[in-house]
C-alpha positions in Angstrom: 15.4 29.0 39.6 11.6 29.2 39.5 9.7 28.9 42.8 7.8 25.6 43.1 4.0 26.0 42.7 1.8 25.3 45.7 0.1 21.9 45.3 -3.4 21.6 46.6 -5.6 18.5 46.7 -9.4 19.3 46.6 -11.5 16.5 47.8 -15.2 15.6 48.3 -15.5 12.9 51.0 -18.6 10.9 51.9 -21.8 10.5 50.0 -22.3 14.2 49.3 -22.8 14.6 45.5 -22.8 18.4 45.3 -19.4 19.5 44.0 -20.0 23.0 42.5 -18.2 24.7 45.4 -15.2 22.3 45.2 -14.9 23.0 41.4 -15.2 26.8 41.9 -12.3 26.6 44.5 -10.3 24.3 42.3 -10.5 26.6 39.3 -9.8 29.7 41.4 -6.7 28.1 42.9 -5.5 26.9 39.4 -6.1 30.4 38.0 -4.0 31.8 40.9 -1.1 29.7 39.7 -1.4 26.7 42.0 -1.3 23.1 40.9 -4.7 21.5 41.8 -5.6 17.9 42.0 -9.3 17.3 42.2 -10.2 13.9 43.5 -13.8 13.8 42.4 -16.9 12.7 44.4 -17.4 10.1 47.1 -13.8 9.8 48.4 -13.0 8.1 51.7 -10.7 9.7 54.2 -8.2 6.9 53.4 -8.4 7.8 49.6 -7.9 11.5 50.4 -4.8 10.9 52.7 -3.3 8.4 50.2 -3.8 10.9 47.3 -2.2 13.7 49.4 0.8 11.5 50.1 1.2 10.3 46.5 0.7 13.8 45.1 3.1 15.4 47.7 0.6 18.3 48.3 1.1 21.4 50.4 -2.6 21.7 51.3 -5.8 19.6 51.3 -9.2 21.3 50.7 -12.2 19.3 51.9 -15.7 20.2 50.7 -18.5 18.8 52.8 -22.2 19.6 52.6 -23.5 16.3 54.0 -23.1 17.1 57.7 -20.5 14.4 58.2 -17.7 16.8 58.7 -17.1 15.8 62.4 -16.5 12.2 61.4 -14.7 12.7 58.1 -12.3 15.6 58.7 -10.8 14.3 62.0 -10.1 11.0 60.2 -8.4 12.8 57.3 -6.2 14.7 59.9 -5.4 11.5 61.7 -4.3 9.7 58.5 -2.2 12.7 57.3 -0.4 12.7 60.6 0.1 8.9 60.4 1.7 9.5 57.0 4.1 12.1 58.5 2.3 14.9 56.8 1.8 17.2 59.8 3.0 20.1 57.6 0.1 19.8 55.1 -2.5 22.5 55.7 -6.1 21.3 55.7 -9.0 23.6 55.0 -12.7 22.8 54.9 -15.5 24.4 53.0 -19.2 23.7 53.3 -22.1 24.1 55.7 -20.3 23.9 59.0 -22.0 25.1 62.2 -19.8 27.7 64.2 -19.3 25.3 67.1 -18.1 22.6 64.8 -15.9 25.0 63.0 -14.2 26.0 66.3 -13.7 22.3 67.1 -12.2 21.6 63.7 -9.8 24.5 64.1 -8.7 23.2 67.5 -8.0 19.8 65.9 -5.6 21.4 63.4 -7.7 22.5 60.5 -6.2 25.7 59.1 -9.5 27.4 58.1 -13.2 26.7 57.7 -15.1 28.5 54.9 -18.8 28.8 54.6 -21.0 29.7 51.6 -20.2 33.0 50.0 -16.5 33.0 51.0 -14.4 35.0 48.5 -12.1 32.9 46.4 -9.5 35.6 46.9 -9.7 35.0 50.6 -9.1 31.3 50.2 -6.2 31.9 47.8 -4.5 34.4 50.2 -5.0 32.1 53.2 -3.5 29.0 51.4 -0.5 31.0 50.4 -0.1 32.2 54.0 -0.5 28.7 55.4 2.0 27.1 53.0 4.5 29.9 53.4 4.3 29.7 57.2 5.0 25.9 57.0 7.9 26.5 54.6 9.5 28.8 57.2 9.3 26.3 60.0 
């Protein structure tokens, strides 16, 4: 029996209209054999959490360049937990100050990536996060 592909939702919350990084990550994950659902621009935390639930994803990638990460990401985490999706890994990419990255990690984000992060690193991390959750 074939192993189930890792399913990843890539989302762009808020008013940020810059999606090049999200598309690069989405394509890299797809090329690495993962199933990728890209939500498109201007998603609300509620839309992201609902999509994650409907698509039964293993991970949610949130791309934020707008500076609203401390409002949007905690809300997505809260909604995922409310949906019983505590096992869904959440990773964030964008322009995130170090102090905010540390706070997001404390809140339960699996990883925070800045500009120039290798797609190979993101792929390896997602595989590790999802496989750790599968073991639990």
